DOKOLRO-744734 format. One record per residue (C-alpha): x, y, z. Coordinates in steps of 0.1 Angstrom, whole numbers, plus 5000, padded with zeros to 4 digits. Example, Ala and Ser with C-alpha at 12.3 -4.5 7.8 and 13.67 -1.06 7.14 Angstrom:
BEGIN
512349555078 513749895071 
REM end
This chain:
BEGIN
591670353885 594070173909 593770133946 596670033969 595569763994 597569634023 596969264028 597469114063 596968734058 597868674095 597668334112 595768014109 593268014080 594068384073 596368334043 593868094027 590768314029 592568634020 593868463988 590268393978 589168743985 591868893963 590868653936 587368793937 588569153939 590669103908 587868943889 585269213897 587869483891 588269363855 584469393851 584369753863 587769883850 589469893884 592869743895 594369673929 597969683939 598569453969 601369483995 601569214022 602669274058 602969044088 600769084119 599968854148 601668534156 603568524123 605068864130 606068754165 607868454150 609668674125 610368994145 609468924181 606569174181 602969134168 603169444145 606369624135 606470004129 607469934093 604369724087 602269984104 603670254081 602770054050 599170014062 598870384069 600070474034 597570244017 594070314005 592670034026 593569724046 592269364041 592869134071 592468754074 592868664111 595368674139 596168444168 596268074175 595367814200 595467994234 596067674253 598867534232 600667824217 603867984229 602468324217 600268324248 603068274272 604268624263 603168944281 599769074269 601369364249 603369104228 600568864221 599068834186 595869034193 597969324206 598869384169 595169414160 594469654189 597469864179 596569894142 593069984151 594270264174 596970394150 594670404120 591970574140 589470294133 586870384158 583770244141 583269874136 580369764114 579269404116 576269304095 574268994106 572068874078 570268544074 570368414039 567268224028 569467934016 571067904051 567967914073 568467544080 571867624095 570267874119 570167724154 566867904162 563467754157 561767844124 558968014143 561468254157 563368344126 560268374103 561268544071 564768604084 566568904099 568969174088 570769374114 573969574118 576069604150 577869934153 580669874178 582970154192 586370014186 589170224201 587970304236 586570124266 588069854287 590269714259 592170034258 592070144294 594770104320 595369754332 597669604358 598169304381 599669354416 599969174449 597969334477 598469194512 599668864498 596768834474 597068884436 594769144422 594069234386 592469564374 591069664340 589770014337 586970104313 586970474302 584970674277 584771044270 581771214254 583571274221 584370904216 580670824222 579371104200 581371014169 580270644170 576670744177 576670974146 577970684125 575170464139 572470704131 573770774096 573770404088 570270374103 568970644080 569970424050 568270114065 564970084086 565670394107 565870224140 568670244165 568870034197 571570164220 572969894242 574569974276 574569874313 573370214325 571770054357 575369984370 578170154350 579070524349 580470484314 577070354303 575170634319 577370884300 576970674269 573170694271 573171064278 575371144247 573470904224 570271084234 571871414225 572871294191 569471144185 567971494185 569771564152 568071254136 564271304142 563571054115 565370774133 563770594163 565970554193 565470304221 567770174248 568369814259 570569674287 573269444274 572169134293 568669184279 570069234244 571968904246 568668734254 566668924228 569168824200 568168464204 564468534214 563568774186 566368874163 563969034138 563369334161 566869464155 568069704128 571069894141 572569794174 574870074187 577169984216 580570014232 583669804226 583469504249 579669464246 579969484208 582669224207 580468974226 577069064209 578469054174 579868704179 576468594193 574668754163 577068574139 576168234153 572468314150 572968344113 574167984112 577868024108 580468284118 582168204085 579568414067 579968744086 581969034073 583069344091 584469694084 586469914108 586270274096 588170594104 586870944100 588270944064 588170674037 590870444052 589370134066 590369784078 588169494066 588169154081 585868854087 584268834121 585668494129 589068394143 592068214129 590667864133 594067694137 592467344139 591467364102 594367574089 595967434057 593167184051 591467394023 588167364040 587667704056 584767924045 586168234026 582768404022 583068634053 586368764039 584968794004 582068994018 584469204038 586269284005 582869393992 582469624021 585869774013 584669833977 581670013991 582970214020 586570294011 586470313973 582870423966 582470133942 578870043950 578169853918 581269643922 580269573958 576769483947 578169243921 580269053948 577369023971 575168903943 577768643934 577768513969 574068483969 574068303936 576668053948 574567973978 571367953957 573067703934 573867483963 577567533968 578667504005 581867484025 581867224053 580667464080 577367544062 576867214044 573367074044 571666784027 571166823989 574067063985 577467023970 580467063994 583367253980 586767353993 588067704002 589667753968 586667603949 584267843966 586568133957 586668023921 582867993920 582168333934 584868493913 583368333882 579868473891 581468823893 582168833856 
REM end
């Protein structure tokens, strides 16, 4: 069995971490009799440099024709990069927004799991984290303020910027269904996060989520305002199972949750369509300050590849093998610089990839 995978190495550390993920995929593929055919495309700053746009139509067509997409990271240093002197629609992140929209990737799944071996890296007090936590943030990905109308204008001599947040009930319903379905396979708890005390979009969000909940009587639904959720993530992360929320709130909360685990370099993500096609990427950025130094943590990208095996290819055993290999690497004391602690062995990006790939045999 062969799967066609579009690779988007992207910018910064992206090419380094994607290389390690494909190394692991090829090794676990041999074990389970699966092969992968890779085709690379440019997206982000590298595409701007080559073609003047963050994502070409030709590159997009290749992604659409594949079985799945594996992404490294896009973007650069906002303060020192010429990419950010361009209009918003031509900046690196515009390519990411475009591919999400064009591939219909409306559901973003971001797990936040605290490994026993990394509890020392967690910034929270041991009394708070206890035995650890295991949550999933379900973020709506193709609606909301990131895709609403935006413009800047001068009104009576004063510059005014406007960003419009819009959701319809169908957009909310389909992400809610995904959230409840995933909760059924976990601890059967959904906390829907909104700002219903202020925003009309949040009031509609809450109404539709409550309607969907009626179809899942075995799943407990509760609501939480986004500002309270941000506080509760650092006060008591163990209370969360599935967090269901809109685009901008999910963007912010998932980054907060990632740092509660000790390092954003550990967190994977999946962006799913209504079919099998998905885009898989680490939750972190392009980290241009460490690009090319062979010190980046590839684990988030490797775990994203494991999610690809599970959600797009139905290769649960192969996904389990990759996740087990990551746990074994951590248990045996291998660490990249961002998660290094006393008594462990610091390894490079490529060394960590080699170690995890070796454990996949």
